[in-house]
N, C-alpha and C positions, 0 to 999 in steps of 0.2 A: 488791224487787230490780229494778234497771233492766237492760234488755236492750240490748246494743250494736246499733246499726243494721248492716245488712249492709254488707260491704266495697264492693259495687258502688254502694250508695247514697252512700257517702262520695266515691267517685271520679267520680260522675256529673257534678258541676259542673265538674270539670277537663277533661272531654271537650269537644272543639269539634265543631261540626256539620260534616259532610263538605262539602267545597267543591262548589259547583254548577258547571255548565258555564260560566255567565256569569262567575263569580268567577275561574275558571281563565284565561279569555280576558283579563280585566283584569290578572291577575297577570303574564302574559307580554307585556303591552303595551309596557313599556320596552325589552324585547329586540327586539321588532318595529320599534319606532321607531329603535333604534340601527342596524339593518341596512337600514332603508328607503331611505336615500339612494342606495345602490348600485342597488337595483331601480328606483327612480324615474329615475335617470340612464340606466340601461340601457333602460328603456321609451321614454324620449324620444330618445336618441341611437343606440340599437341596434335595438330591436324595431320601433319605428315606421318607420324607414327601410327595414327589410327588408320589412315588410308593404306599405309604399307602393310599393316597387319592383316587388313582385308585381302590385299593382293597375295600376301604370304600364305593365307589360309587356303588358297587355291593351288598351292604348290606342294611338292614333296622335296624337302631340303634338309640336309644334315648340318648346315651352317658352314660347310667348307666347299663341297663340290658344286656342280651346276644344279640349277633348279629344274624340276620336271613338273610341267603343268598337269594337274589331275582333276581340275574342275571342282565339282562339289563332292568328290569322293571323301574328303576329310570330314565334311559335315554329315554325309551319309553314315560313316562309321561312328561318328560322335553320338548319333541318336540311338545306336545299337550297342554302345560301349557300356557294359555293366559296371565297370569301375567308375566311369563318370557319373552314372546315376547313383552309385553308392556314395560317391563324394558329395553329391547334392543332398542325399539323405542325412549324411553325417553333419553337414553344415547346417541344415535346418534344425536338427535335434540340438546341436550345440547352441544355436541361436535361441531356441525356446528355453532351454535350461538356464541360459544366462540372462536373457532380456526380461523375462517375467519377474524373477526375484530382484534383479537389478533395478527395475523401474519402481517396484514397490518399496524397496529399501531406500532408494534415492528420494522418493516422495516423503517417506517418514523422516529422513534426515533433513530435508528442506523445511518441513513443517517445524521441526525442532529448532533449526537455525533461525526461522522466522519469528520464533517466540522471544520473549524477553529473558535471554540468558546472557551470562557474562562471557567475555572473550570470544565473541562470535567471529571476529576476524581471524583469530588463531585457528578455530575449528574449520573455517572455510579453506584456509591454506593447507591444513592437514589433510582434509578430504580431497583436495585437488592435486596434491603431490603425486599420487600414483599415476595420474594421467600424463605427467611430464617425465616419468621415470623411463629409462631405456627398457624396451620390451624384451630385448635379448637378455639383459641383466636380470630382469624380473623373472623371465622364464627359467633361467639357471637356478635362481633361488627357489622357485616353486618346484623345480625338478628334485631338489634335495628335500623339500618339505613333503612331497608326495612319494618319496622313496618307500618301497614296500618293507624293507627291513630296518632302516634307520630314520625314516621320515617322522616329522613332528606329528602329523595327523594321525598316523597309526599308533604313535606313542600315547597320544591323548585318548584315542579309542581304547587302547589297552588299559588305561586307568579306570575305565568304567566297565571293563569286562567284555569288550567287543573285540573279536578277532581282527587282525590287520586286513585292510582292504587292498587288493592288487590294483592300485590306481593306474599304473603305467603299463600293466601287462594284460588288462582286461578291456575289451572294447568300450563297455559302459563306464568303467573306471576312468579311461582316457577322456571320454566326453565330459564326465563330471569334473575332472581336474582342469581341463581347458576352460570349462564354463566358470568354475570358481575363480580362475585367474582373470577372465574377462570381467566378471563382476567386481573383483578387487580393483581393476584398473579404471573402469568407467563409471562406477557408482558415484564417485565424487564429482565428476564432470556433470552428470545428469542432475545431481542434487543442486549444484550451482545454477543450472538452467532453470530448474523448478523454483528455486529460491527467487530468481529474478521475476518469474511469472507470479509468484505469490505476492511479492512486493508491489506489483503493478495493479493488484486488485484494490479498488477503493475501500477505505475503512467504513464509509457510509453503508455499504452493502452488509457488512457484518453487524453494524449497529441496528439496521432495519431487521435483520434476521433475529437478533437478540430480543428486540422489542416484540416480535411476533411469537416469542416463546420457544425458539429453536435451541436445542442443546448443542453441545460440541460436535457430536456425531452427525446430527442432522445438518448442522452448518457445513461440515466438511463435505458430505455427499450431495447436498442440495445447492450449495453456494460455491465452495472452493473448487471441487472437481469440474462442474460445468464451465466455470470461468477460466479454468486452467486447461481446458481442452485443446486450444491451439498449441500450447507448449507441449502437452502430451503427444500431440500429433507429430510435432517436430522431433521430439525425442525418439519416438518409436520408428519414424522413417529413417533417421540417422542411424539408429541401432540396427535396422534391417539392412541398410546399405553397408555399414561396417561389418555386420555379422556375416554377410555373404562373402567377405574378403578376408576371413581368418586365415592367417598363414604362419606368422612367426611363432605364435604360441604352440601350435601343433608341431612345427618343424623342430624347435629346440627341445620340446618335452619328449617327443617319441620318434623323431627322425623323419627323413624324407618319405619313407614308405607309409607313414601313418601309424606305426606300431603294429601289434598283433591283430590279425584279421582286418587290417586297415581301418581300425576303429577311430583313428584321429585324422584320416585322410580327408581334407577339405578340398573344395573346388580349386582354390588358388594353389594349394600345395600339389594337387594333381597336375595342374598346368605347369608348375615349376618343374616337376619331375620329367614330364614329356619334353618340354622345350630345352631345359638346361642340364638335365641329368641324362636323358636318353638321346639328346641332340635331334629330336624330331620337331623342328621348328614349324613346319607346315601344320602338323596336327596340333601343336601347342597354340598356334594362332587361332585355329578353329575352336579350341577349348576356351580361349579368351573371349571370343565372340559368343560362345555358349554361356559363359559366366555373365557377360553383359546382358544377354537376353533374360537370364534367370533373375538377375538383380532388378531389371526394369519391371518384369512381371510381378515379382514379389513386392516391390515398392508400390506399384499400382494397387495390388490387392490390399496392402496395409492401409493405403490412403482411403480406399473405398470403405473398408471396414470401420475405420476410426473416425473419418471425417463426418461431421454433421452440420446441417445448415445453422445459421445464426439464430433462427427462431427456436431451435431446439434448446439452445443455451438459455434463451429468455424464459422458456417454459420451465427449465430446471430450476432457475432462480426464483421464479414466482410461486413455486409450489410451497 
């Protein structure tokens, strides 16, 4: 009588050896090769310039001759540079003058587009067109609009008996002109973002608020705004990051020096002047890192001031 071999003995040839560490690495090699172009391009055009700018900030270099290592001297001078602090103040003022009315106007436009009006697609395209318009071309047009003698704005003010405003020769006039241009360019973009957030709010919430006796104003402040808070947070953060990098508007409107009394001198414009106008690349790199630090701090402050836990939104809706 023959005895059948054990079942494990029959299954033994079907078992494969456990993969070693080397075989696992070769197994995922095609995936690594597929995503490698992004990391290679980022290392060449992103990581290397960042690291090189940090190295350059420790040098004194005019772009042609040999570099001279100065350590942290550029950063030490940066913190005592009154022009740099003035550029920070100008940038913050322009950001406030542009972001606050732009956010409010974009929210009003979004609410209007979200209502039952005709030709909503045409309005959306019309409001978004300024965002894709060339900044240089728009700055040239606004330069003629804000002209003190022949500008359209002063002509309109003259019709109501108001004396012409020196838009491009007064520090506050320059800030107002740059802010108006930023509002014109970005209000359509933010209104489209707000419109997407409004369309994501369930209709049942509005029906429940209406059954509870809430009017249009109460519904807007107790329902719409709390549920729209994440979109508002995104909009304000992006406005803060973009507002700290204002450059083309000021340069085209009032020139590299920022106009009279440096009223339009922003941080990025000051960096451009030092690096590419005065050929002081070492100090320019230090200014760039100073701008990066200001943007990060300002973004964190905005995040902490605007962000609220989810339970706060729930309380706002339930009131």
